[in-house]
C-alpha positions as a Markdown table, in Angstrom:
| # | Residue | x | y | z |
|---|---|---|---|---|
| 1 | Met | 19.4 | -37.8 | -9.1 |
| 2 | Pro | 22.6 | -36.1 | -10.3 |
| 3 | Ala | 20.6 | -35.2 | -13.9 |
| 4 | Val | 17.8 | -33.3 | -11.8 |
| 5 | Arg | 20.7 | -31.5 | -10.2 |
| 6 | Glu | 22.9 | -30.4 | -13.1 |
| 7 | Asp | 19.4 | -29.2 | -14.9 |
| 8 | Leu | 18.8 | -27.1 | -12.1 |
| 9 | Glu | 22.1 | -25.7 | -11.3 |
| 10 | Arg | 22.2 | -24.7 | -15.1 |
| 11 | Arg | 18.8 | -22.9 | -14.5 |
| 12 | Gly | 20.6 | -20.9 | -11.5 |
| 13 | Val | 18.9 | -23.0 | -8.8 |
| 14 | His | 21.4 | -24.1 | -6.5 |
| 15 | Ile | 20.9 | -27.4 | -4.3 |
| 16 | Val | 21.4 | -27.5 | -0.7 |
| 17 | Glu | 21.2 | -30.1 | 1.8 |
| 18 | Asp | 17.8 | -29.7 | 3.8 |
| 19 | Asp | 18.3 | -28.4 | 7.3 |
| 20 | Gly | 15.0 | -29.1 | 8.2 |
| 21 | Thr | 13.3 | -26.0 | 7.5 |
| 22 | Pro | 13.8 | -25.0 | 3.9 |
| 23 | Gln | 11.9 | -22.5 | 2.4 |
| 24 | Val | 11.2 | -24.2 | -1.0 |
| 25 | Gly | 12.2 | -28.1 | -1.2 |
| 26 | Leu | 12.6 | -30.9 | -3.7 |
| 27 | Leu | 10.8 | -34.1 | -2.9 |
| 28 | Leu | 11.5 | -36.8 | -5.6 |
| 29 | Phe | 9.7 | -39.8 | -5.3 |
| 30 | Asp | 8.7 | -42.9 | -7.6 |
| 31 | Val | 5.8 | -44.1 | -5.4 |
| 32 | Val | 2.9 | -42.4 | -3.6 |
| 33 | Gly | 2.0 | -44.1 | -0.2 |
| 34 | Pro | 1.0 | -43.2 | 3.4 |
| 35 | Glu | 4.6 | -42.7 | 4.3 |
| 36 | Leu | 5.7 | -40.4 | 1.8 |
| 37 | Glu | 2.4 | -38.1 | 2.5 |
| 38 | Gly | 3.2 | -38.0 | 6.3 |
| 39 | Ala | 6.8 | -37.0 | 5.4 |
| 40 | Leu | 5.4 | -34.2 | 3.4 |
| 41 | Arg | 3.1 | -33.2 | 6.1 |
| 42 | Glu | 6.1 | -32.8 | 8.3 |
| 43 | Trp | 8.5 | -30.9 | 5.8 |
| 44 | Ser | 5.5 | -28.4 | 4.5 |
| 45 | His | 5.1 | -27.3 | 8.2 |
| 46 | Ala | 1.7 | -26.5 | 8.1 |
| 47 | Gly | 2.4 | -24.6 | 5.0 |
| 48 | Gly | 5.5 | -22.8 | 6.1 |
| 49 | Ser | 7.6 | -24.5 | 3.5 |
| 50 | Arg | 7.1 | -24.9 | -0.4 |
| 51 | Ile | 7.5 | -28.3 | -1.4 |
| 52 | Ile | 7.4 | -28.9 | -5.1 |
| 53 | Ala | 7.0 | -32.7 | -5.2 |
| 54 | Ile | 8.7 | -34.5 | -8.4 |
| 55 | Ala | 7.6 | -37.7 | -9.9 |
| 56 | Leu | 10.4 | -39.5 | -11.4 |
| 57 | His | 7.7 | -41.2 | -14.0 |
| 58 | Ala | 4.0 | -40.6 | -14.6 |
| 59 | Asp | 2.9 | -43.9 | -13.6 |
| 60 | Ala | 3.8 | -42.7 | -10.0 |
| 61 | Leu | 0.8 | -40.0 | -10.3 |
| 62 | Ser | -2.0 | -42.3 | -11.4 |
| 63 | Ser | -5.4 | -42.6 | -9.8 |
| 64 | Gly | -5.4 | -38.8 | -8.5 |
| 65 | Lys | -2.4 | -39.2 | -6.5 |
| 66 | Thr | -1.6 | -35.4 | -7.3 |
| 67 | Trp | -4.5 | -34.0 | -5.1 |
| 68 | Arg | -3.5 | -36.6 | -2.4 |
| 69 | Leu | -0.3 | -34.9 | -2.7 |
| 70 | Leu | -1.4 | -31.2 | -2.7 |
| 71 | Ala | -3.6 | -32.2 | 0.3 |
| 72 | Ala | -0.5 | -33.2 | 2.2 |
| 73 | Gly | 1.2 | -30.0 | 1.7 |
| 74 | Ala | 2.7 | -29.9 | -1.7 |
| 75 | Lys | 2.8 | -26.7 | -3.4 |
| 76 | Glu | 3.3 | -28.1 | -6.8 |
| 77 | Val | 3.5 | -31.7 | -8.5 |
| 78 | Val | 5.0 | -32.4 | -11.6 |
| 79 | Val | 6.7 | -35.4 | -13.5 |
| 80 | Trp | 10.3 | -34.6 | -14.1 |
| 81 | Gln | 11.3 | -33.9 | -17.5 |
| 82 | Pro | 15.1 | -32.8 | -18.5 |
| 83 | Asp | 15.1 | -29.3 | -19.1 |
| 84 | Glu | 11.3 | -28.4 | -19.0 |
| 85 | Val | 10.9 | -29.0 | -15.4 |
| 86 | Ala | 14.0 | -27.5 | -14.2 |
| 87 | Ala | 12.5 | -24.4 | -15.9 |
| 88 | Val | 9.5 | -24.6 | -13.9 |
| 89 | Ile | 10.7 | -25.0 | -10.8 |
| 90 | Ala | 13.5 | -22.3 | -11.3 |
| 91 | Ala | 10.9 | -19.7 | -12.0 |
| 92 | Arg | 8.4 | -21.1 | -9.2 |
| 93 | Ser | 11.7 | -20.9 | -6.8 |
| 94 | Glu | 12.1 | -17.0 | -8.0 |
| 95 | Arg | 8.7 | -15.9 | -7.3 |
| 96 | Trp | 8.4 | -17.4 | -4.3 |
| 97 | Asn | 11.7 | -16.2 | -3.3 |
| 98 | Glu | 10.7 | -12.4 | -4.1 |
| 99 | Val | 7.5 | -12.8 | -2.4 |
| 100 | Asp | 8.8 | -14.2 | 1.1 |
| 101 | Arg | 11.6 | -11.3 | 0.9 |
| 102 | Leu | 8.6 | -8.8 | 0.9 |
| 103 | Leu | 6.5 | -10.9 | 3.6 |
| 104 | Glu | 10.0 | -10.1 | 5.9 |
| 105 | Ser | 10.2 | -6.6 | 4.4 |
| 106 | Pro | 9.5 | -3.3 | 6.9 |
| 107 | Leu | 6.7 | -2.2 | 4.5 |
| 108 | Val | 4.5 | -5.6 | 5.2 |
| 109 | Ser | 5.5 | -5.3 | 8.8 |
| 110 | Ser | 4.3 | -1.8 | 8.9 |
| 111 | Tyr | 0.6 | -3.1 | 7.7 |
| 112 | Val | 0.4 | -6.2 | 9.4 |
| 113 | Val | 1.9 | -7.4 | 12.7 |
| 114 | Gly | 2.6 | -11.2 | 13.3 |
| 115 | Gly | 3.7 | -14.1 | 11.7 |
| 116 | Ser | 1.8 | -17.2 | 12.6 |
| 117 | Pro | 1.3 | -19.7 | 10.3 |
| 118 | Val | -2.2 | -19.3 | 9.7 |
| 119 | Leu | -1.7 | -15.5 | 8.9 |
| 120 | Arg | 1.3 | -16.0 | 7.0 |
| 121 | Gln | -0.3 | -18.3 | 4.6 |
| 122 | Val | -3.1 | -16.1 | 3.8 |
| 123 | Leu | -0.7 | -13.0 | 3.3 |
| 124 | Arg | 1.7 | -14.8 | 1.2 |
| 125 | Gln | -1.1 | -15.3 | -1.2 |
| 126 | Ile | -2.2 | -11.5 | -0.9 |
| 127 | Val | 1.5 | -10.5 | -1.5 |
| 128 | Glu | 1.8 | -12.5 | -4.6 |
| 129 | Val | -1.8 | -10.9 | -5.7 |
| 130 | Ala | -0.9 | -7.7 | -5.2 |
| 131 | Val | 2.5 | -8.0 | -7.0 |
| 132 | Phe | 2.3 | -9.7 | -9.8 |
| 133 | Thr | -1.1 | -8.9 | -10.7 |
| 134 | Thr | -3.9 | -6.0 | -10.9 |
| 135 | Thr | -7.2 | -8.1 | -10.5 |
| 136 | Ser | -10.0 | -7.4 | -8.2 |
| 137 | Val | -9.8 | -8.8 | -4.4 |
| 138 | Leu | -12.6 | -9.6 | -1.9 |
| 139 | Leu | -11.5 | -9.6 | 1.6 |
| 140 | Leu | -13.5 | -11.4 | 4.2 |
| 141 | Gly | -13.4 | -11.7 | 7.7 |
| 142 | Glu | -14.7 | -10.6 | 11.3 |
| 143 | Ser | -15.1 | -7.1 | 12.3 |
| 144 | Gly | -11.8 | -5.6 | 13.5 |
| 145 | Thr | -9.3 | -8.3 | 11.7 |
| 146 | Gly | -7.7 | -5.7 | 9.8 |
| 147 | Lys | -9.4 | -5.8 | 6.2 |
| 148 | Glu | -8.6 | -2.2 | 5.8 |
| 149 | Gln | -5.0 | -2.4 | 6.5 |
| 150 | Val | -4.5 | -5.3 | 3.9 |
| 151 | Ala | -6.2 | -3.1 | 1.4 |
| 152 | Arg | -3.7 | -0.5 | 2.0 |
| 153 | Leu | -0.9 | -3.0 | 1.8 |
| 154 | Ile | -2.0 | -4.2 | -1.3 |
| 155 | His | -2.2 | -0.5 | -3.1 |
| 156 | Ser | 1.6 | -0.1 | -1.5 |
| 157 | Leu | 2.5 | -3.3 | -3.1 |
| 158 | Asp | 1.2 | -2.8 | -6.4 |
| 159 | Arg | 3.6 | -2.3 | -9.0 |
| 160 | Arg | 2.0 | -0.4 | -11.6 |
| 161 | Pro | 4.1 | 2.4 | -12.9 |
| 162 | Asp | 2.0 | 5.0 | -13.6 |
| 163 | Lys | -0.6 | 3.8 | -10.0 |
| 164 | Gly | -3.1 | 6.6 | -8.9 |
| 165 | Glu | -4.2 | 6.8 | -5.5 |
| 166 | Leu | -5.7 | 5.0 | -3.2 |
| 167 | Ile | -10.0 | 5.6 | -3.0 |
| 168 | Thr | -12.1 | 4.4 | -0.1 |
| 169 | Val | -15.6 | 4.5 | -0.4 |
| 170 | Asp | -18.0 | 3.3 | 3.0 |
| 171 | Ser | -20.6 | 1.5 | 1.4 |
| 172 | Ala | -22.7 | 1.4 | 4.7 |
| 173 | Thr | -22.5 | 5.3 | 4.8 |
| 174 | Ile | -23.9 | 5.7 | 1.6 |
| 175 | Val | -27.1 | 7.7 | 0.9 |
| 176 | Pro | -29.1 | 5.6 | -1.7 |
| 177 | Glu | -30.2 | 9.0 | -3.1 |
| 178 | Leu | -27.1 | 10.1 | -3.7 |
| 179 | Ser | -25.0 | 6.7 | -4.5 |
| 180 | Gly | -25.0 | 7.8 | -8.2 |
| 181 | Ser | -23.4 | 11.2 | -7.5 |
| 182 | Glu | -21.0 | 9.3 | -4.9 |
| 183 | Phe | -19.8 | 6.9 | -7.4 |
| 184 | Phe | -20.4 | 8.2 | -10.7 |
| 185 | Gly | -20.1 | 12.0 | -10.1 |
| 186 | His | -22.4 | 14.5 | -11.8 |
| 187 | Glu | -22.5 | 17.5 | -14.3 |
| 188 | Arg | -23.7 | 20.9 | -13.1 |
| 189 | Gly | -27.6 | 20.8 | -12.5 |
| 190 | Ala | -28.0 | 17.3 | -12.7 |
| 191 | Phe | -30.2 | 17.7 | -9.9 |
| 192 | Thr | -31.0 | 20.1 | -7.1 |
| 193 | Gly | -28.2 | 21.2 | -5.3 |
| 194 | Ala | -26.0 | 20.1 | -7.7 |
| 195 | Ala | -24.2 | 23.9 | -8.6 |
| 196 | Ser | -21.2 | 22.5 | -10.2 |
| 197 | Arg | -19.4 | 19.6 | -11.9 |
| 198 | Arg | -18.4 | 16.7 | -9.5 |
| 199 | Asp | -16.2 | 13.6 | -9.9 |
| 200 | Gly | -17.1 | 10.3 | -8.4 |
| 201 | Ala | -14.9 | 7.3 | -6.7 |
| 202 | Phe | -14.5 | 5.9 | -10.0 |
| 203 | Ala | -12.6 | 9.0 | -11.9 |
| 204 | Leu | -10.5 | 9.7 | -8.8 |
| 205 | Ala | -9.7 | 6.0 | -8.6 |
| 206 | His | -8.5 | 5.9 | -12.2 |
| 207 | Lys | -5.0 | 4.2 | -12.5 |
| 208 | Gly | -5.2 | 3.7 | -8.7 |
| 209 | Thr | -7.2 | 1.4 | -6.3 |
| 210 | Leu | -11.0 | 1.7 | -5.4 |
| 211 | Phe | -11.6 | 0.2 | -1.6 |
| 212 | Leu | -15.0 | -0.6 | -1.4 |
| 213 | Asp | -15.1 | -1.2 | 2.7 |
| 214 | Glu | -18.6 | -3.0 | 4.0 |
| 215 | Val | -19.3 | -3.9 | 0.3 |
| 216 | Gly | -22.0 | -6.2 | 1.8 |
| 217 | Glu | -24.5 | -3.6 | 2.7 |
| 218 | Leu | -24.8 | -2.4 | -1.1 |
| 219 | Pro | -28.2 | -2.3 | -1.7 |
| 220 | Glu | -28.9 | -4.7 | -4.8 |
| 221 | Ala | -30.2 | -2.1 | -7.3 |
| 222 | Leu | -26.7 | -0.6 | -6.5 |
| 223 | Gln | -24.9 | -3.7 | -6.6 |
| 224 | Ala | -26.5 | -3.7 | -10.5 |
| 225 | Gln | -25.5 | -0.2 | -11.3 |
| 226 | Leu | -21.8 | -1.0 | -10.1 |
| 227 | Leu | -21.7 | -4.2 | -12.0 |
| 228 | Arg | -21.6 | -2.5 | -15.5 |
| 229 | Val | -18.7 | -0.5 | -14.4 |
| 230 | Val | -16.3 | -3.5 | -12.9 |
| 231 | Gln | -17.2 | -5.6 | -16.1 |
| 232 | Glu | -16.7 | -2.9 | -18.7 |
| 233 | Arg | -14.8 | -0.4 | -17.1 |
| 234 | Thr | -16.8 | 2.7 | -18.4 |
| 235 | Tyr | -19.1 | 5.0 | -16.8 |
| 236 | Lys | -20.7 | 8.3 | -17.3 |
| 237 | Arg | -21.7 | 10.8 | -14.8 |
| 238 | Val | -25.0 | 11.7 | -13.5 |
| 239 | Gly | -26.8 | 14.2 | -15.8 |
| 240 | Gly | -24.2 | 13.5 | -18.6 |
| 241 | Asn | -24.0 | 11.6 | -21.8 |
| 242 | Gln | -20.3 | 10.9 | -22.1 |
| 243 | Trp | -18.8 | 7.8 | -21.7 |
| 244 | Phe | -15.6 | 7.5 | -19.8 |
| 245 | Glu | -12.8 | 4.8 | -19.7 |
| 246 | Ile | -11.3 | 4.1 | -16.3 |
| 247 | Asp | -8.9 | 1.5 | -15.2 |
| 248 | Phe | -8.4 | 0.7 | -11.6 |
| 249 | Arg | -7.8 | -2.3 | -9.1 |
| 250 | Leu | -11.0 | -3.0 | -7.0 |
| 251 | Ile | -10.9 | -4.2 | -3.4 |
| 252 | Ser | -13.8 | -5.1 | -1.6 |
| 253 | Ala | -14.2 | -5.9 | 2.1 |
| 254 | Thr | -17.0 | -7.4 | 4.4 |
| 255 | Asn | -17.5 | -8.8 | 7.9 |
| 256 | Arg | -20.7 | -10.5 | 5.9 |
| 257 | Asp | -20.6 | -14.4 | 4.9 |
| 258 | Leu | -20.8 | -12.9 | 1.2 |
| 259 | Pro | -21.1 | -16.7 | 0.1 |
| 260 | Ala | -24.0 | -17.5 | 2.5 |
| 261 | Glu | -25.4 | -14.3 | 1.1 |
| 262 | Val | -25.4 | -15.6 | -2.6 |
| 263 | Glu | -27.0 | -18.7 | -1.7 |
| 264 | Arg | -29.4 | -17.0 | 0.2 |
| 265 | Lys | -30.2 | -14.5 | -2.9 |
| 266 | Gly | -29.1 | -11.7 | -0.6 |
| 267 | Phe | -26.5 | -10.5 | -2.6 |
| 268 | Arg | -26.0 | -10.5 | -6.2 |
| 269 | Ala | -24.1 | -13.9 | -7.7 |
| 270 | Asp | -22.8 | -11.8 | -10.5 |
| 271 | Phe | -21.5 | -9.2 | -8.6 |
| 272 | Phe | -19.9 | -11.5 | -6.2 |
| 273 | Tyr | -18.1 | -13.2 | -8.6 |
| 274 | Arg | -16.9 | -10.2 | -10.5 |
| 275 | Ile | -15.5 | -8.5 | -7.1 |
| 276 | Gly | -13.7 | -11.8 | -6.0 |
| 277 | Thr | -11.5 | -12.7 | -8.6 |
| 278 | Trp | -9.2 | -13.4 | -5.2 |
| 279 | Thr | -11.0 | -14.4 | -2.2 |
| 280 | Phe | -9.1 | -13.8 | 1.2 |
| 281 | Arg | -10.5 | -14.6 | 4.8 |
| 282 | Leu | -8.5 | -12.9 | 7.3 |
| 283 | Pro | -8.5 | -15.0 | 10.7 |
| 284 | Pro | -9.8 | -13.5 | 13.7 |
| 285 | Leu | -7.4 | -12.7 | 16.7 |
| 286 | Arg | -8.7 | -15.9 | 18.6 |
| 287 | Glu | -7.2 | -18.3 | 15.8 |
| 288 | Arg | -3.8 | -16.5 | 16.1 |
| 289 | Arg | -3.6 | -15.9 | 19.8 |
| 290 | Glu | 0.6 | -15.9 | 19.4 |
| 291 | His | -0.3 | -12.6 | 17.9 |
| 292 | Ile | -1.8 | -10.7 | 21.1 |
| 293 | Leu | 1.7 | -9.6 | 23.1 |
| 294 | Pro | 3.3 | -8.8 | 19.7 |
| 295 | Leu | 0.6 | -6.6 | 18.6 |
| 296 | Ala | -0.1 | -5.1 | 22.0 |
| 297 | Glu | 3.6 | -4.0 | 22.0 |
| 298 | His | 3.5 | -2.5 | 18.7 |
| 299 | Phe | 0.2 | -0.4 | 19.6 |
| 300 | Ala | 1.8 | 0.5 | 22.8 |
| 301 | Arg | 5.2 | 2.1 | 21.3 |
| 302 | Gln | 2.5 | 4.2 | 18.9 |
| 303 | Tyr | 0.4 | 5.3 | 22.0 |
| 304 | Leu | 3.5 | 6.2 | 24.2 |
| 305 | Gly | 5.8 | 8.0 | 21.3 |
| 306 | Pro | 9.4 | 8.3 | 22.1 |
| 307 | Ala | 8.9 | 6.9 | 25.7 |
| 308 | Gly | 7.7 | 3.9 | 24.2 |
| 309 | Arg | 10.6 | 2.6 | 22.2 |
| 310 | Met | 11.4 | 0.1 | 24.6 |
| 311 | Val | 8.1 | -0.7 | 26.0 |
| 312 | Ile | 7.8 | -3.5 | 28.3 |
| 313 | Leu | 4.5 | -5.5 | 29.2 |
| 314 | Asp | 4.9 | -6.1 | 32.7 |
| 315 | Glu | 4.3 | -10.2 | 33.4 |
| 316 | Arg | 0.6 | -9.2 | 35.0 |
| 317 | Val | -0.5 | -7.2 | 32.1 |
| 318 | Cys | 1.0 | -10.3 | 29.5 |
| 319 | Glu | -1.5 | -12.8 | 31.2 |
| 320 | Phe | -4.1 | -9.9 | 31.7 |
| 321 | Leu | -4.0 | -9.4 | 27.5 |
| 322 | Leu | -3.9 | -13.4 | 27.0 |
| 323 | Arg | -6.5 | -14.4 | 29.0 |
| 324 | Arg | -9.1 | -11.5 | 27.7 |
| 325 | Asp | -11.8 | -12.3 | 24.9 |
| 326 | Tyr | -11.7 | -10.1 | 21.8 |
| 327 | Pro | -14.7 | -10.2 | 20.1 |
| 328 | Gly | -13.5 | -6.9 | 18.3 |
| 329 | Asn | -10.4 | -8.8 | 17.3 |
| 330 | Val | -7.5 | -6.5 | 16.6 |
| 331 | Arg | -9.4 | -3.4 | 16.8 |
| 332 | Glu | -10.3 | -4.2 | 20.4 |
| 333 | Leu | -7.2 | -5.0 | 21.2 |
| 334 | Arg | -5.7 | -1.8 | 20.4 |
| 335 | Gln | -8.4 | 0.0 | 22.2 |
| 336 | Val | -7.3 | -2.0 | 25.6 |
| 337 | Val | -3.8 | -0.7 | 24.8 |
| 338 | Glu | -4.9 | 2.7 | 23.9 |
| 339 | Arg | -6.7 | 2.7 | 27.5 |
| 340 | Leu | -3.7 | 1.3 | 29.6 |
| 341 | Cys | -1.2 | 3.6 | 27.7 |
| 342 | Ala | -3.2 | 6.7 | 28.9 |
| 343 | Arg | -3.1 | 5.4 | 32.5 |
| 344 | His | 0.9 | 4.9 | 32.0 |
| 345 | Val | 3.1 | 7.3 | 33.9 |
| 346 | Gly | 6.2 | 7.5 | 35.2 |
| 347 | Gly | 8.0 | 5.7 | 32.3 |
| 348 | Gly | 8.9 | 1.8 | 33.3 |
| 349 | Pro | 7.0 | -1.2 | 32.5 |
| 350 | Leu | 3.1 | -1.3 | 31.8 |
| 351 | Thr | 1.7 | -3.0 | 35.1 |
| 352 | Ala | -1.5 | -4.3 | 36.3 |
| 353 | Gly | -2.2 | -0.7 | 37.9 |
| 354 | Asp | -2.5 | 0.2 | 34.5 |
| 355 | Ile | -5.5 | -1.7 | 33.7 |
| 356 | Pro | -8.5 | 0.6 | 34.1 |
| 357 | Pro | -11.4 | -1.2 | 36.7 |
| 358 | Asp | -13.8 | -2.0 | 34.1 |
| 359 | Asp | -11.4 | -3.8 | 31.9 |
| 360 | Leu | -10.4 | -6.4 | 35.0 |
| 361 | Pro | -11.4 | -9.6 | 34.4 |
| 362 | Pro | -14.7 | -10.8 | 36.7 |
| 363 | Ala | -14.4 | -13.8 | 39.0 |
| 364 | Ser | -14.1 | -16.6 | 36.5 |
| 365 | Glu | -17.9 | -16.3 | 36.0 |
| 366 | Arg | -17.6 | -16.4 | 31.9 |
| 367 | Ala | -15.1 | -19.1 | 32.3 |
| 368 | Glu | -17.6 | -21.2 | 34.1 |
| 369 | Arg | -20.6 | -20.8 | 32.0 |
| 370 | Arg | -18.4 | -21.8 | 28.9 |
| 371 | Ile | -17.0 | -24.9 | 30.5 |
| 372 | Asp | -20.3 | -26.1 | 31.7 |
| 373 | Ser | -22.2 | -25.7 | 28.4 |
| 374 | Ala | -19.1 | -27.5 | 26.7 |
| 375 | Val | -19.3 | -30.5 | 29.1 |
| 376 | Glu | -23.4 | -30.4 | 28.4 |
| 377 | Glu | -22.9 | -30.7 | 25.1 |
| 378 | Ala | -20.7 | -33.7 | 25.5 |
| 379 | Val | -22.8 | -35.4 | 27.8 |
| 380 | Gln | -25.4 | -35.4 | 25.1 |
| 381 | Arg | -23.2 | -36.8 | 22.6 |
| 382 | Gly | -22.8 | -39.2 | 24.5 |
| 383 | Phe | -19.3 | -39.1 | 26.1 |
| 384 | Gly | -18.3 | -40.9 | 29.1 |
| 385 | Leu | -16.7 | -39.0 | 32.3 |
| 386 | Lys | -13.4 | -40.6 | 31.8 |
| 387 | Glu | -13.4 | -39.3 | 27.9 |
| 388 | Ile | -14.7 | -35.6 | 29.2 |
| 389 | Gly | -12.0 | -35.6 | 31.7 |
| 390 | Gln | -9.1 | -36.4 | 29.2 |
| 391 | Val | -10.4 | -34.5 | 26.4 |
| 392 | Ala | -10.8 | -31.4 | 29.1 |
| 393 | Arg | -7.1 | -32.0 | 30.2 |
| 394 | Asp | -5.8 | -31.9 | 26.7 |
| 395 | Ala | -7.9 | -28.7 | 25.5 |
| 396 | Ala | -6.6 | -27.2 | 28.6 |
| 397 | Ile | -3.0 | -28.2 | 27.8 |
| 398 | Arg | -3.5 | -26.6 | 24.4 |
| 399 | Ala | -5.2 | -23.5 | 25.5 |
| 400 | Ala | -2.5 | -22.8 | 27.7 |
| 401 | Leu | 0.4 | -23.5 | 25.5 |
| 402 | Ser | -1.5 | -20.9 | 22.6 |
| 403 | Ala | -2.0 | -18.1 | 24.9 |
| 404 | Ala | 1.7 | -18.6 | 26.1 |
| 405 | Ala | 2.9 | -18.5 | 22.7 |
| 406 | Arg | 4.4 | -22.3 | 23.3 |
| 407 | Asn | 6.4 | -20.7 | 26.3 |
| 408 | Val | 6.2 | -23.9 | 28.6 |
| 409 | Pro | 6.9 | -22.4 | 31.8 |
| 410 | Arg | 4.4 | -19.7 | 31.4 |
| 411 | Ala | 2.0 | -22.2 | 30.3 |
| 412 | Ala | 2.9 | -24.5 | 33.4 |
| 413 | Lys | 2.0 | -21.2 | 35.5 |
| 414 | Met | -1.4 | -20.5 | 34.1 |
| 415 | Leu | -2.4 | -24.2 | 34.6 |
| 416 | Lys | -0.8 | -24.2 | 38.3 |
| 417 | Val | 1.5 | -27.3 | 37.7 |
| 418 | Thr | 5.1 | -27.4 | 37.6 |
| 419 | Asp | 7.6 | -27.1 | 34.6 |
| 420 | Arg | 8.4 | -30.5 | 35.0 |
| 421 | Ala | 4.7 | -31.6 | 35.0 |
| 422 | Leu | 3.9 | -29.9 | 32.1 |
| 423 | Gln | 6.8 | -31.4 | 30.2 |
| 424 | Met | 5.9 | -35.0 | 31.2 |
| 425 | Glu | 2.4 | -34.6 | 30.0 |
| 426 | Leu | 3.5 | -33.4 | 26.7 |
| 427 | Ala | 5.8 | -36.3 | 26.4 |
| 428 | Lys | 3.3 | -38.5 | 26.7 |
| 429 | Arg | 1.3 | -37.0 | 23.8 |
| 430 | Gln | 4.6 | -37.6 | 21.6 |
| 431 | Asp | 4.8 | -41.4 | 22.3 |
């Protein structure tokens, strides 16, 4: 549609032919149907590309079709209007390009290693919120998923011109009797032992960022006290009468399921909604296993120092790391690599001999127990022998490809089949 191209070109948005992997794509349509939705799912690359769907007339978006397009992967759905929509697209593209530039920057990679689709989608949103807002952020995720690193990243990306410091409070270690002093500070003589005036976390975080780690551990009474400060941005020291105004960004983190805690009345709903203007769930390592080797290499470079600049992981070490479970997520992987590096001597690649004996996997006992449990559940659900066999075969292929970061030869070796045999199995599934 020439008019669309001309309007966009005037706004500084230059149209190029699709090479199959656009960062920002425009999809013009006049009818929404299964074929269009399927193409949109493919073009959006599981969220890797941002597609703006442009209806050529309003009738094309009747009967809730906007929601269908968003579910299929569109990031924006609009009806074409000369100039108006071109301005929206130009502004969106500029914002998204800035976020993508930051995603690829050394700053972001210094805090978060790995670029799987599931992590990249979350990071895109986090980067956008960090740069273009100053509102509160709640980070959810299992222990060891990197919530503190992400909090530090948000603070580093924050563009407030007079930005202060990042102040961290570990909510799990706060002594209830001293919580008021910890957060609000105290005046001299406010209680026994208060020999001098002291600033609390809120005062220290003024103009900066307050990071409440393990916020799910806060007692309900303390949640009520903090709610007033978070809402009104005012506080007074323990034993004092003067009210102080403060300005800060609040970041909270927990490994608890806070929405479920709110449902069970185990966490104050009003405090939950106040601290979570934006809520992000950080995926566990088992949902992004392709990050295991890049993370391991990153940690090895840190632990080996100058000698680790060109670190190489022996194939057996790669296999060991990829096959291992990490209930402690990235933190546990870091500790495993630290132990390997502590045993490594003489330069050269990290090898199987660097693996501590206690880390060596047992003779497949845990794997057999997991398989037995899965088969038992399948039988109970009514699956037949043929179905179970096919599902197990498909699951094994998916698991090997994931563990091998989509490397077919490595996956074939893990499955103990030839490269050609695995390629033929993959070809069958594409037919």
